[in-house]
C-alpha positions in Angstrom: 36.5 -41.1 55.0 37.7 -42.4 57.9 41.0 -44.5 57.4 39.5 -47.2 60.0 36.0 -47.5 61.2 35.2 -46.5 65.2 38.7 -44.7 65.2 40.1 -41.7 66.5 41.0 -39.0 63.2 44.8 -39.2 61.8 44.7 -35.8 62.5 45.6 -36.7 65.5 48.3 -38.4 65.9 50.4 -39.5 69.1 52.2 -37.4 71.4 55.2 -38.5 71.3 55.7 -37.8 67.4 58.9 -35.1 67.2 58.1 -31.5 65.9 60.8 -31.9 62.8 61.6 -35.3 61.3 59.4 -38.7 61.4 60.6 -40.3 64.2 60.6 -39.5 68.0 64.1 -38.8 67.3 65.5 -35.3 69.1 64.2 -32.3 67.0 66.6 -30.8 65.0 66.0 -27.9 62.6 65.9 -28.2 59.3 69.0 -25.9 59.3 70.8 -28.9 61.1 69.6 -31.4 58.9 71.2 -29.1 55.8 74.3 -28.7 57.4 75.2 -32.5 58.2 74.0 -33.6 54.7 76.5 -30.6 53.7 79.4 -32.1 55.4 78.8 -35.8 54.5 78.5 -34.3 50.9 82.2 -33.3 51.3 83.7 -36.9 50.4 81.6 -36.4 46.8 82.1 -33.0 46.0 85.7 -33.5 46.2 85.7 -36.6 44.0 83.5 -34.6 41.6 86.2 -32.1 41.6 89.1 -34.4 40.8 87.3 -35.8 38.4 86.9 -32.4 36.4 90.6 -32.2 36.7 91.1 -35.2 35.1 88.9 -35.0 32.1 86.5 -37.2 33.2 82.8 -36.0 31.8 80.4 -39.0 32.4 77.5 -39.3 29.1 74.5 -38.5 31.5 75.9 -35.2 32.9 76.9 -34.4 29.4 73.5 -34.8 27.7 72.3 -32.8 30.6 74.6 -29.6 29.7 74.6 -30.0 26.3 71.3 -29.4 26.0 70.8 -26.6 28.8 73.5 -25.1 26.5 71.1 -24.7 23.8 68.2 -24.0 25.9 70.0 -20.5 27.8 72.2 -19.4 25.2 69.4 -19.2 22.8 67.2 -17.7 25.6 64.8 -20.5 24.5 63.8 -22.7 27.3 61.2 -24.4 25.1 64.4 -26.2 23.4 64.2 -28.6 26.4 60.2 -29.0 25.5 59.2 -32.5 26.5 62.5 -33.8 27.2 62.1 -36.4 29.8 62.9 -36.3 32.5 62.9 -32.6 33.0 63.6 -31.7 36.2 67.7 -32.5 36.2 67.8 -29.8 32.9 66.1 -27.4 34.9 68.6 -27.9 37.8 71.2 -27.7 35.5 70.2 -24.8 33.9 70.4 -23.2 37.8 73.8 -22.5 37.0 75.4 -23.2 33.8 78.8 -24.7 34.4 80.0 -28.4 34.0 80.4 -29.2 37.4 76.6 -28.4 37.9 75.5 -31.6 37.7 77.6 -33.1 39.8 77.4 -30.5 42.9 73.7 -31.7 42.9 73.8 -35.4 42.5 76.7 -34.9 45.7 74.6 -32.9 47.5 72.0 -35.6 47.5 74.9 -38.2 48.1 75.3 -36.5 51.4 71.5 -36.3 52.6 71.1 -39.9 51.9 74.4 -40.8 53.9 72.5 -38.4 56.4 69.2 -39.7 56.3 70.4 -43.2 56.9 72.5 -42.7 59.7 69.7 -40.7 61.5 67.7 -44.0 60.7 70.6 -46.1 62.2 71.0 -43.5 65.5 67.3 -45.4 66.5 68.7 -49.0 66.6 70.7 -50.2 69.0 74.3 -50.8 67.2 77.3 -48.8 68.4 78.8 -45.5 66.7 81.3 -47.9 65.4 79.2 -50.2 63.5 76.4 -47.3 62.6 79.5 -45.7 60.8 81.3 -48.5 59.4 77.6 -49.4 57.9 77.4 -46.0 56.5 80.7 -45.9 55.1 80.2 -49.5 53.5 77.7 -48.2 51.6 79.0 -45.0 50.4 82.4 -45.8 49.6 81.4 -48.7 47.1 82.5 -47.5 43.2 78.6 -48.2 42.4 78.0 -45.2 45.3 80.6 -43.0 44.8 80.1 -42.7 40.9 76.2 -42.2 41.5 77.0 -39.5 43.7 79.2 -38.0 41.2 78.5 -38.5 37.8 74.8 -39.1 38.0 72.3 -36.4 38.7 69.4 -38.2 38.0 69.9 -41.4 39.8 71.1 -39.9 43.1 68.5 -37.8 43.7 65.9 -40.1 42.5 67.6 -42.4 45.6 67.1 -39.3 47.5 63.2 -39.2 46.8 62.7 -42.3 47.4 64.4 -42.4 50.9 62.8 -39.4 51.9 59.2 -40.9 50.6 60.0 -43.8 52.9 60.7 -42.1 56.0 57.4 -40.2 55.5 55.6 -43.3 54.5 56.9 -45.1 58.0 55.4 -42.5 59.8 52.1 -42.4 58.1 51.5 -46.4 58.8 53.5 -46.5 62.3 52.8 -43.3 64.1 49.4 -42.8 62.2 50.8 -39.4 60.8 48.4 -37.9 58.2 51.0 -35.6 56.7 53.3 -38.0 56.7 51.1 -40.4 54.2 51.2 -37.0 51.8 54.3 -36.4 52.0 55.5 -39.9 51.2 52.9 -39.7 48.2 54.3 -35.7 46.8 58.0 -36.8 47.0 57.5 -40.2 44.4 55.6 -37.8 42.6 58.3 -35.5 42.1 60.8 -38.2 42.0 58.8 -39.5 38.2 60.2 -35.9 37.2 63.7 -37.4 37.8 63.1 -41.0 36.7 60.5 -43.2 34.8 61.2 -45.7 37.5 59.1 -44.0 40.1 56.0 -44.7 38.4 56.7 -48.9 39.4 58.1 -47.5 43.0 54.7 -45.4 43.7 52.7 -48.6 43.2 55.0 -50.7 45.7 54.8 -48.1 47.9 50.4 -47.7 47.9 50.1 -51.6 47.7 52.5 -52.3 50.7 51.0 -49.2 52.8 48.1 -51.9 53.9 50.6 -54.6 54.9 52.7 -51.4 57.1 49.6 -50.0 58.5 49.9 -50.8 62.1 49.3 -47.5 64.3 45.7 -48.2 64.5 46.8 -51.5 66.3 43.8 -53.2 64.7 43.8 -57.0 63.4 43.2 -57.5 59.7 39.7 -59.2 60.2 38.9 -55.6 62.0 39.6 -53.6 59.1 37.8 -52.0 56.1 38.9 -52.5 52.4 38.0 -48.8 52.3 40.4 -48.0 54.6 43.2 -49.8 52.7 42.2 -48.5 49.7 42.1 -45.1 51.1 45.8 -45.9 52.2 46.6 -46.7 48.9 45.8 -43.9 47.0 46.9 -41.0 49.5 50.3 -42.5 49.0 50.0 -43.4 45.0 47.9 -40.7 43.9 50.6 -38.1 43.2 52.5 -40.2 41.4 50.2 -41.6 38.9 48.9 -37.9 38.8 52.2 -36.4 37.5 52.2 -39.3 35.0 48.9 -38.8 33.8 49.5 -35.0 33.3 53.0 -35.4 31.2 51.2 -37.9 29.0 48.3 -35.7 28.7 50.6 -32.6 27.7 52.5 -35.0 25.4 49.0 -35.9 23.4 48.5 -32.4 23.4 51.5 -30.5 22.1 52.8 -33.6 20.1 49.7 -36.2 19.3 51.8 -38.9 21.2 50.7 -39.2 25.0 53.9 -41.5 25.2 56.2 -39.5 23.0 58.6 -38.7 26.6 58.9 -42.6 26.6 59.4 -43.6 23.6 60.8 -41.0 21.4 64.5 -41.5 20.5 65.1 -37.9 19.9 65.1 -37.2 23.9 68.3 -36.9 25.1 68.3 -39.4 27.7 66.1 -42.0 25.6 69.5 -44.3 25.1 70.1 -44.0 28.7 66.8 -45.8 29.9 66.7 -47.9 26.6 70.3 -49.3 26.5 70.7 -52.5 28.3 74.0 -54.1 29.8 72.5 -57.9 29.3 74.2 -60.0 27.2 71.4 -62.5 26.4 67.2 -62.0 26.1 64.5 -63.3 28.1 63.4 -64.4 31.6 66.0 -66.5 32.9 69.2 -64.5 31.6 67.3 -61.1 33.2 66.7 -62.9 36.6 70.2 -64.4 37.1 71.6 -60.9 36.2 69.5 -59.5 39.1 70.6 -62.3 41.1 74.1 -61.8 40.8 73.6 -58.1 41.7 71.8 -59.0 44.9 75.0 -60.9 45.7 76.7 -58.3 45.8 75.0 -56.7 48.1 74.9 -59.1 51.5 73.4 -56.4 53.5 70.5 -56.4 51.7 70.5 -60.2 52.2 71.0 -60.1 56.0 68.1 -57.3 56.2 65.7 -60.0 54.6 66.0 -62.4 57.1 65.6 -59.5 59.8 62.1 -58.6 58.1 61.5 -62.4 57.7 62.1 -62.7 61.6 60.4 -59.4 62.6 57.6 -58.9 60.4 57.1 -61.5 57.9 53.8 -59.8 56.4 56.5 -57.1 54.7 58.4 -59.2 53.1 56.6 -58.9 49.9 57.2 -55.1 50.1 60.9 -55.5 51.0 61.2 -58.1 47.6 59.5 -55.3 45.5 62.8 -53.8 44.6 64.5 -56.8 42.7 61.0 -57.6 41.2 60.7 -54.2 40.2 64.1 -53.8 38.7 64.1 -57.0 36.7 60.3 -56.6 35.2 61.7 -52.9 34.5 64.6 -55.0 32.3 62.2 -57.7 31.4 60.3 -54.6 29.5 63.4 -53.6 27.7 64.3 -51.0 29.8 67.7 -50.2 31.6 68.1 -50.1 35.3 71.7 -49.8 35.6 74.2 -51.5 37.5 75.3 -49.0 39.8 72.0 -48.0 40.7 70.6 -51.2 41.0 73.2 -52.1 43.8 73.2 -48.9 45.2 68.7 -49.3 45.4 70.2 -52.5 47.4 71.8 -50.9 50.0 69.8 -47.9 50.3 66.6 -50.3 51.3 68.8 -52.5 52.8 69.7 -49.8 56.2 66.6 -48.6 56.0 64.5 -51.5 56.4 66.6 -52.4 59.9 64.3 -52.6 62.4 64.5 -50.4 65.3 64.1 -53.0 67.9 67.1 -55.2 66.2 68.7 -56.9 69.1 72.3 -56.5 69.8 73.3 -60.0 69.0 72.7 -58.9 65.0 75.2 -56.0 65.1 78.4 -58.2 64.5 76.1 -59.7 61.4 75.8 -56.8 60.1 79.1 -55.2 60.9 80.8 -58.2 58.9 78.5 -57.8 56.4 79.4 -54.4 55.9 82.9 -55.4 55.3 81.8 -57.9 53.2 79.6 -55.6 51.3 83.0 -52.9 50.5 85.1 -56.1 49.4 82.8 -57.5 47.0 82.3 -54.1 45.5 85.9 -53.1 45.6 87.1 -56.1 44.0 84.1 -57.4 41.8 84.5 -56.3 38.1 81.5 -54.4 37.0 79.5 -54.3 33.3 79.2 -50.6 32.9 82.0 -49.4 30.8 81.8 -46.1 31.5 82.2 -47.4 35.5 85.3 -48.9 34.4 86.7 -46.1 33.0 85.5 -43.5 36.5 87.9 -46.2 38.4 90.6 -45.8 36.5 90.5 -42.1 36.4 90.2 -41.9 40.1 91.9 -44.4 41.6 94.5 -44.8 38.7 95.0 -41.1 38.1 94.8 -42.1 34.1 93.7 -39.2 32.1 92.4 -40.9 29.4 93.4 -40.5 25.4 89.1 -39.9 24.2 88.9 -37.5 26.9 92.1 -35.3 25.8 90.9 -35.6 22.3 87.6 -34.9 22.9 88.8 -31.4 25.0 91.1 -30.8 22.2 88.4 -30.9 19.5 86.2 -28.9 21.8 88.6 -25.7 22.2 89.2 -25.8 18.4 85.6 -26.1 17.6 84.6 -22.9 20.7 86.8 -20.5 17.9 84.6 -21.1 15.7 81.9 -18.4 14.3 78.1 -18.8 15.7 76.1 -21.5 13.8 79.1 -22.2 11.5 79.5 -25.9 12.1 76.6 -28.8 11.4 76.5 -31.4 13.8 73.6 -34.0 15.5 73.8 -33.1 19.3 72.4 -37.1 19.6 75.8 -37.7 18.7 78.1 -34.9 19.3 76.6 -33.7 22.9 79.8 -34.5 24.4 81.8 -32.0 22.4 79.2 -29.1 22.8 79.2 -30.1 26.8 83.0 -29.9 26.5 83.1 -26.6 24.4 80.8 -25.3 26.9 79.3 -23.0 24.2 76.1 -24.3 21.7 76.7 -21.0 19.5 79.2 -22.3 17.1 76.7 -25.6 16.2 74.0 -25.9 14.2 71.9 -28.7 15.4 68.5 -30.3 15.4 66.5 -27.8 17.2 67.3 -25.4 14.7 64.7 -24.4 12.1 67.5 -24.0 9.6 68.8 -27.6 10.6 67.5 -29.7 7.5 67.7 -27.1 5.2 71.4 -27.0 6.0 71.1 -31.2 6.4 70.5 -30.9 2.6 72.1 -27.7 1.0 75.0 -27.7 3.5 77.3 -24.8 1.5 74.5 -22.6 1.6 74.0 -22.6 5.7 77.2 -23.3 7.4 81.2 -23.2 6.8 81.8 -26.8 8.4 80.5 -30.2 9.2 81.1 -32.3 12.0 80.6 -36.3 11.5 81.8 -39.5 12.5 83.5 -41.4 10.7 81.8 -44.7 12.5 78.3 -43.5 13.1 76.9 -45.3 16.7 74.0 -43.2 16.7 71.6 -44.6 13.8 69.6 -41.3 14.6 73.0 -38.8 14.0 71.7 -37.6 10.7 74.6 -35.6 9.6 77.3 -38.6 10.2 74.3 -41.1 8.3 74.4 -38.8 5.1 78.2 -37.5 5.5 80.5 -40.0 6.8 81.5 -42.0 4.1 82.2 -38.8 2.2 82.1 -34.8 2.2 79.4 -33.4 0.4 80.3 -31.4 -3.1 82.0 -28.4 -1.8 83.5 -29.4 1.8 87.2 -30.9 2.1 88.6 -32.7 5.3 89.8 -30.0 7.5 90.7 -31.8 10.9 90.6 -35.6 12.5 90.5 -36.6 16.0 89.9 -40.0 17.2 86.4 -41.1 15.7 85.7 -37.7 14.6 86.1 -35.6 11.5 85.3 -32.4 10.7 84.6 -31.0 7.2 84.9 -27.4 5.9 83.8 -25.7 2.6 86.3 -25.1 -0.1 85.9 -21.7 -0.4 
């Protein structure tokens, strides 16, 4: 089915497009793109090494490392099972090291910076303005945190940006391959982040608004052509969603288990919320406050309204999506929201933007940086990371975790009864899952009811923070018969068998 009636097929796009990339910029080979991305990733890699040296480990990366340790060390990849999202775990498994997630996150951050810089190349802004814009976005605490301590979010942003650039080549230049690549990038993003499903709907249903290659008026367009645009962009993500749901249904009996299973290691990262009040208006106010922390997004909003008002709904879609996600009870964390607005703002700057806007963007970039350097963040983990990086403060909790992990790692294999839904940080710090008997093992439930017959040690939280930590829920108040207190670290207690 042709996209537009009586028009040339899209497989014969305009001759001015480049052989590589999605625009008419000077052609660069794939190796050049990788090289420049790596160069821009170096600051992020340096911060990752600094944080690791100071003993900082984010909760997300600790979850990833702990789960992958179990799968790799026991040579049982099925232990990852239907853990969602799957690709961050598989990337971490490529090289079993505590820095692996941070390295991939940093490389993704460098690639995002390079792609945005390539986009700004087409504008009439001066080089200094382009550099200031990219620097203002990259060196805020939120962006630096994502690019060093949040593999899932950073790769998701990269895939969204790649999808956007391919999307523009499809809708503005008629490059059919761009439409397929855009859909594939969004489909791949689903295996990093469930929110890709929401964004695929935005991309797909916005495609008729952006489609301008054929230069036809809305009255000349056919609904069949618009439907084809929607399906080409959105189908891979929808197929990925339904396929994953089908596999969950076949093997677990519940198609939505990957979104609702509280035993999934990253479940708490999706369901925990930083909102202090529930309801529509508090959520809306919280999201609006984040938008004010990204003034570049507001300036680009004015530009889009001036140059392409039909595309305003698509430009505002990220704000609507983030707010809707939170209203559904999920957590779209603050750092990811600000980074999303920032990336969308720069990627949406029209190429024909006049030189008169250059100083506006220059000043807004400075304001963007100052606001994010001086405004407090809601995320407690991000605040701790700031103190570690800026203040060079080693956190007492990190030091105690490292001390506990060093002691626990010396114990015999499967001698410690623990629940990795609470003890995942200690497992990750240890760098070895073999000393622990965890819920993924078949003997766990039997050891939970008769620990003296299976293990020599029991690890519990004195004040359990996780309701699903079965070991702490059962034994936090007192050790089972035949066990006594052996060690205390912060909120952790280690019981040992009396004999």
